[in-house]
C-alpha beads as a LAMMPS data file, in Angstrom:
LAMMPS data file: protein, C-alpha beads

113 atoms
112 bonds

1 atom types
1 bond types

-500.0 500.0 xlo xhi
-500.0 500.0 ylo yhi
-500.0 500.0 zlo zhi

Masses

1 110.0

Atoms # bond

1 1 1 -8.797 12.154 -55.713
2 1 1 -9.636 10.314 -52.578
3 1 1 -8.349 11.690 -49.318
4 1 1 -7.063 9.077 -46.904
5 1 1 -8.815 8.760 -43.591
6 1 1 -6.746 9.105 -40.464
7 1 1 -7.511 8.428 -36.820
8 1 1 -8.940 5.689 -34.684
9 1 1 -12.068 3.681 -35.370
10 1 1 -15.023 3.640 -33.004
11 1 1 -14.287 0.052 -31.942
12 1 1 -10.661 0.972 -31.275
13 1 1 -11.836 3.935 -29.219
14 1 1 -14.140 1.678 -27.158
15 1 1 -11.342 -0.849 -26.639
16 1 1 -8.828 1.729 -25.426
17 1 1 -11.498 3.440 -23.324
18 1 1 -12.251 0.111 -21.650
19 1 1 -8.554 -0.486 -20.976
20 1 1 -8.150 2.980 -19.474
21 1 1 -11.292 2.440 -17.375
22 1 1 -10.025 -0.889 -16.013
23 1 1 -6.630 0.637 -15.222
24 1 1 -8.383 3.517 -13.437
25 1 1 -10.483 1.151 -11.325
26 1 1 -7.378 -0.851 -10.411
27 1 1 -5.457 2.308 -9.514
28 1 1 -8.368 3.556 -7.384
29 1 1 -8.262 0.327 -5.359
30 1 1 -4.463 0.157 -4.999
31 1 1 -3.879 3.826 -4.082
32 1 1 -5.386 3.567 -0.557
33 1 1 -3.107 0.611 0.225
34 1 1 -0.081 2.641 -0.859
35 1 1 -1.173 5.526 1.361
36 1 1 -1.570 3.070 4.252
37 1 1 1.940 1.717 3.575
38 1 1 3.255 5.273 3.824
39 1 1 1.448 5.753 7.151
40 1 1 2.794 2.436 8.472
41 1 1 6.361 3.371 7.521
42 1 1 5.952 6.755 9.228
43 1 1 4.516 5.122 12.366
44 1 1 7.329 2.530 12.449
45 1 1 9.950 5.260 12.150
46 1 1 8.293 7.233 14.945
47 1 1 8.031 4.126 17.154
48 1 1 11.697 3.223 16.633
49 1 1 12.715 6.228 18.748
50 1 1 11.321 4.554 21.896
51 1 1 13.538 2.500 24.201
52 1 1 11.609 -0.648 25.148
53 1 1 9.663 -3.150 23.057
54 1 1 6.294 -2.529 24.825
55 1 1 6.724 1.230 24.357
56 1 1 7.532 0.729 20.658
57 1 1 4.399 -1.369 20.159
58 1 1 2.239 1.121 22.105
59 1 1 3.603 4.086 20.137
60 1 1 2.914 2.271 16.862
61 1 1 -0.640 1.423 17.958
62 1 1 -1.314 5.062 18.937
63 1 1 -0.034 6.265 15.562
64 1 1 -2.136 3.539 13.930
65 1 1 -5.278 4.879 15.584
66 1 1 -4.528 8.384 14.373
67 1 1 -3.681 7.352 10.792
68 1 1 -6.403 4.646 10.627
69 1 1 -4.007 1.732 10.058
70 1 1 -5.993 -1.518 9.871
71 1 1 -3.623 -3.946 8.122
72 1 1 -1.078 -4.335 10.909
73 1 1 -0.789 -3.646 14.637
74 1 1 2.010 -3.271 17.137
75 1 1 2.045 -6.981 17.953
76 1 1 2.921 -7.767 14.287
77 1 1 6.132 -5.723 14.309
78 1 1 9.596 -7.247 14.206
79 1 1 11.838 -5.239 16.529
80 1 1 15.625 -5.654 16.392
81 1 1 18.751 -3.766 17.354
82 1 1 21.432 -2.864 14.821
83 1 1 24.329 -1.434 16.755
84 1 1 22.842 1.261 18.976
85 1 1 19.820 1.836 16.715
86 1 1 16.412 0.174 17.104
87 1 1 14.956 -1.108 13.834
88 1 1 11.239 -1.751 13.447
89 1 1 10.375 -4.033 10.501
90 1 1 6.988 -5.143 9.197
91 1 1 5.492 -7.312 6.468
92 1 1 1.862 -7.897 5.532
93 1 1 -0.396 -8.729 2.586
94 1 1 -3.562 -7.136 1.227
95 1 1 -6.129 -8.821 -1.006
96 1 1 -8.253 -6.756 -3.372
97 1 1 -11.288 -8.432 -4.925
98 1 1 -11.317 -7.780 -8.662
99 1 1 -14.181 -9.775 -10.222
100 1 1 -15.675 -13.197 -9.614
101 1 1 -12.973 -15.472 -8.206
102 1 1 -10.125 -13.077 -9.141
103 1 1 -8.150 -11.289 -6.430
104 1 1 -5.128 -9.019 -6.540
105 1 1 -2.615 -9.940 -3.817
106 1 1 -0.287 -7.158 -2.677
107 1 1 2.669 -8.020 -0.436
108 1 1 4.154 -5.119 1.486
109 1 1 7.230 -5.044 3.697
110 1 1 9.389 -2.314 5.105
111 1 1 11.361 -1.057 8.045
112 1 1 11.977 2.102 9.989
113 1 1 14.452 4.599 8.648

Bonds

1 1 1 2
2 1 2 3
3 1 3 4
4 1 4 5
5 1 5 6
6 1 6 7
7 1 7 8
8 1 8 9
9 1 9 10
10 1 10 11
11 1 11 12
12 1 12 13
13 1 13 14
14 1 14 15
15 1 15 16
16 1 16 17
17 1 17 18
18 1 18 19
19 1 19 20
20 1 20 21
21 1 21 22
22 1 22 23
23 1 23 24
24 1 24 25
25 1 25 26
26 1 26 27
27 1 27 28
28 1 28 29
29 1 29 30
30 1 30 31
31 1 31 32
32 1 32 33
33 1 33 34
34 1 34 35
35 1 35 36
36 1 36 37
37 1 37 38
38 1 38 39
39 1 39 40
40 1 40 41
41 1 41 42
42 1 42 43
43 1 43 44
44 1 44 45
45 1 45 46
46 1 46 47
47 1 47 48
48 1 48 49
49 1 49 50
50 1 50 51
51 1 51 52
52 1 52 53
53 1 53 54
54 1 54 55
55 1 55 56
56 1 56 57
57 1 57 58
58 1 58 59
59 1 59 60
60 1 60 61
61 1 61 62
62 1 62 63
63 1 63 64
64 1 64 65
65 1 65 66
66 1 66 67
67 1 67 68
68 1 68 69
69 1 69 70
70 1 70 71
71 1 71 72
72 1 72 73
73 1 73 74
74 1 74 75
75 1 75 76
76 1 76 77
77 1 77 78
78 1 78 79
79 1 79 80
80 1 80 81
81 1 81 82
82 1 82 83
83 1 83 84
84 1 84 85
85 1 85 86
86 1 86 87
87 1 87 88
88 1 88 89
89 1 89 90
90 1 90 91
91 1 91 92
92 1 92 93
93 1 93 94
94 1 94 95
95 1 95 96
96 1 96 97
97 1 97 98
98 1 98 99
99 1 99 100
100 1 100 101
101 1 101 102
102 1 102 103
103 1 103 104
104 1 104 105
105 1 105 106
106 1 106 107
107 1 107 108
108 1 108 109
109 1 109 110
110 1 110 111
111 1 111 112
112 1 112 113
């Protein structure tokens, strides 16, 4: 009697290993941008407690120096009033070079809480 073989072939293993490797490289390049988005949201929320527009921009820039925010600065913020609350909104894009002429474009936007 022949026993049936079970499992994955070597070529299948290489294929899935390559896919997992590519996904890992992509995740390693996207994760820092997500951490920066978190820092930007935190800085915008902190800046929204100020009273004047120049103070809001200055507070955001100070927080940006501490958290090493490079994608956006205080001059790029959209500052509005909703009732008696100040809302700080932002939007920006990040390009990540993948290979050759291929880029990954990430569009981020958010506002203070």
